[in-house]
C-alpha positions as a printed Julia matrix, in Angstrom:
152×3 Matrix{Float64}:
  12.67  171.06  100.55
   9.37  169.76  101.12
   9.17  165.94  101.26
   7.62  163.71  103.48
   7.35  159.63  103.63
   4.61  158.2   105.29
   3.98  154.76  106.42
   0.16  153.69  108.06
  -2.92  152.74  107.51
  -5.93  154.24  105.74
  -8.62  155.39  108.23
 -11.51  155.28  105.58
 -11.96  153.7   102.05
 -10.08  155.9    98.92
 -12.73  158.18   97.27
 -12.14  158.7    93.46
 -13.28  161.86   91.85
 -12.83  163.91   88.42
 -11.98  167.04   87.96
 -13.76  169.29   85.37
 -10.3   168.47   83.21
 -11.19  164.87   83.79
  -8.23  164.18   85.89
  -8.52  161.36   88.3
  -8.39  163.06   92.09
  -8.67  160.22   94.78
  -8.71  161.15   98.63
  -7.74  159.23  101.58
  -7.25  159.18  105.22
  -3.69  157.9   106.78
  -3.16  156.91  110.52
   0.41  156.9   111.22
   2.06  155.3   114.46
   4.19  157.73  116.78
   5.6   156.73  119.89
   4.31  158.5   122.9
   6.26  157.13  125.53
   3.91  157.54  129.07
   5.74  156.82  132.67
   3.3   153.9   133.29
   3.81  152.73  129.69
   7.38  153.34  128.11
   6.16  151.72  124.63
   2.84  153.53  124.59
   1.95  154.47  121.13
  -0.42  157.06  119.75
  -1.1   158.21  115.97
  -1.44  161.3   113.63
  -3.85  161.35  110.8
  -3.39  162.76  107.57
  -5.52  163.54  104.8
  -3.87  162.24  101.52
  -4.64  163.59   97.63
  -3.14  161.85   94.59
  -3.64  162.87   91.25
  -3.57  160.98   87.62
  -3.42  157.12   86.4
  -2.34  156.69   90.45
  -5.32  158.34   91.79
  -7.43  155.31   89.71
  -5.03  152.66   90.75
  -5.4   153.48   94.65
  -9.1   153.73   94.61
  -9.26  150.56   92.77
  -6.67  148.71   95.28
  -6.63  150.39   98.92
  -9.45  150.31  101.41
  -9.57  151.17  105.19
  -7.42  149.08  106.87
  -4.54  148.99  104.63
  -0.97  149.38  105.3
   0.31  151.68  103.0
   3.68  154.11  102.0
   2.85  157.7   100.75
   5.81  159.85   99.45
   4.78  163.46   98.46
   5.07  166.91   99.8
   3.07  168.68  102.77
   0.38  171.35  101.73
  -1.04  173.99  104.09
  -4.5   174.96  103.22
  -7.19  177.55  104.44
 -10.66  178.33  103.97
 -13.42  180.7   105.59
 -16.14  178.54  107.56
 -19.53  179.35  107.46
 -19.46  181.35  110.07
 -16.76  183.42  108.86
 -13.99  182.07  110.8
 -10.71  181.03  108.86
  -9.59  177.72  109.21
  -6.66  176.15  108.75
  -5.45  172.18  107.99
  -2.46  170.34  106.61
  -2.51  167.79  103.88
  -0.08  165.69  102.33
   0.02  165.48   98.16
   1.41  162.27   97.22
   3.32  161.76   94.28
   3.73  157.82   95.04
   2.13  155.43   97.1
   3.32  151.98   97.32
   0.62  149.1    98.71
   2.14  147.35  101.46
  -0.3   144.92  102.15
  -3.09  143.23   99.84
  -6.57  141.66  100.76
 -10.0   141.19   99.12
 -10.75  144.49   97.47
  -9.06  143.59   94.44
  -7.01  141.51   92.63
  -2.86  142.37   92.88
  -2.2   143.92   89.64
   0.28  142.0    87.68
   3.14  144.3    88.23
   3.5   146.54   91.49
   6.34  148.85   89.37
   4.59  151.5    87.63
   6.67  152.57   84.45
   6.62  156.17   83.57
   6.48  156.69   79.84
   6.09  160.07   77.63
   1.87  159.97   77.54
   2.14  159.35   81.38
   4.25  162.52   81.84
   2.64  164.35   79.51
  -1.06  163.69   80.76
  -1.3   162.07   84.47
   1.62  163.31   85.98
   1.31  167.29   85.52
  -0.2   168.77   88.69
  -3.18  170.89   87.9
  -3.08  173.35   90.59
  -6.26  174.25   92.36
  -7.84  178.06   91.69
  -5.8   180.56   93.45
  -2.39  178.71   93.18
   0.69  179.26   91.12
   2.08  176.65   88.89
   4.0   174.6    92.25
   0.76  174.31   94.07
   1.2   177.03   95.97
  -1.17  179.8    97.31
   0.23  183.46   97.61
  -0.28  184.8   101.58
  -0.54  188.0   103.06
   0.14  188.74  106.63
  -3.37  188.13  107.81
  -3.06  184.73  106.37
  -0.55  184.1   108.67
  -1.99  182.59  112.21
   0.69  183.91  114.48
């Protein structure tokens, strides 16, 4: 099972782009507080930082209404990514592929939509909610790994 629910604040404004297929893709950073008790301060808090990606109609809505600093809930899955940088070094990263985003704060970026509830219909399922995997990924969004890809 690969499910994650995070509540945090956006670290940057959402970036909306469109894939060649025309599907909307929005990316943003999310800072999530985590208790980090220290001897001198038992109530200390640190933050974990995540890159979040969401697709389809929800991606357009996030780009329109979210902004840096907004408190937001994200539900989705964790995905490991890897690539080879310009120096030939294999790099690994973890990102969140969001299925749902809930706006927990409203502010100046846009007017609050008429309804916070998104009702799915057959058209949405057929066009916006179908995950289009990146090149090299299977239909569930996973990349085949060889022993050389495992960092340990």
